[in-house]
C-alpha positions as CSV (number, residue, x, y, z in Angstrom):
1,M,57.4,71.8,129.9
2,E,61.3,70.7,129.9
3,K,62.1,67.3,130.6
4,K,65.3,66.7,133.0
5,K,66.6,63.6,133.4
6,K,68.2,62.9,136.9
7,F,71.6,61.8,136.8
8,S,72.2,58.4,138.6
9,E,75.6,57.1,138.8
10,K,76.0,53.1,138.0
11,T,78.3,51.0,139.9
12,F,81.6,49.8,137.4
13,E,79.5,46.4,137.5
14,E,76.5,47.4,136.0
15,M,78.0,49.7,133.3
16,T,78.2,48.7,129.4
17,E,81.7,49.1,127.8
18,D,80.6,51.9,126.1
19,E,79.3,53.4,129.4
20,R,82.8,53.0,131.3
21,L,84.1,54.6,128.2
22,K,82.2,57.4,128.2
23,Y,82.8,58.1,131.7
24,E,86.6,57.6,131.4
25,V,86.7,60.3,128.7
26,A,84.2,62.5,130.7
27,V,86.8,62.4,133.3
28,E,90.2,63.1,131.2
29,I,88.9,66.0,129.5
30,G,87.3,67.6,133.2
31,L,83.5,67.4,132.5
32,M,82.9,64.9,135.0
33,D,82.2,67.2,137.9
34,R,79.3,69.2,136.1
35,V,77.7,65.8,134.5
36,R,77.4,64.7,138.1
37,E,76.2,68.6,139.3
38,E,73.8,68.9,136.3
39,G,73.9,65.9,133.9
40,W,74.8,64.7,130.6
41,G,71.9,67.0,129.5
42,A,73.9,70.3,130.7
43,L,76.5,69.4,127.9
44,S,77.0,71.6,124.7
45,S,76.7,69.7,121.4
46,S,80.6,70.6,121.5
47,E,81.3,68.9,124.3
48,T,79.5,65.7,123.5
49,G,80.7,65.6,120.2
50,R,84.4,65.9,121.4
51,I,83.9,62.7,124.0
52,G,82.1,60.9,121.2
53,G,85.2,61.6,119.0
54,L,87.6,60.6,121.8
55,I,85.4,57.2,122.9
56,A,85.5,56.7,118.7
57,R,89.6,56.9,118.8
58,K,89.7,54.8,121.9
59,K,87.5,51.8,120.4
60,K,89.7,52.1,117.0
61,E,92.8,51.9,119.3
62,N,91.2,48.9,121.1
63,Q,90.7,46.9,117.9
64,K,94.3,47.3,116.9
């Protein structure tokens, strides 16, 4: 039996800094519409890795 998490969008104030970055990156690379329709689980491992890589890059830039 497959468990599918329902997508629920939080308000900006409810999000952690990491969640804000995740949403920001998803918007930048054009995946947010799909995430809203199907949830984060609908993304391929390649897309998820791309998001993670861009988040890491942004965090590194912010530390400088």
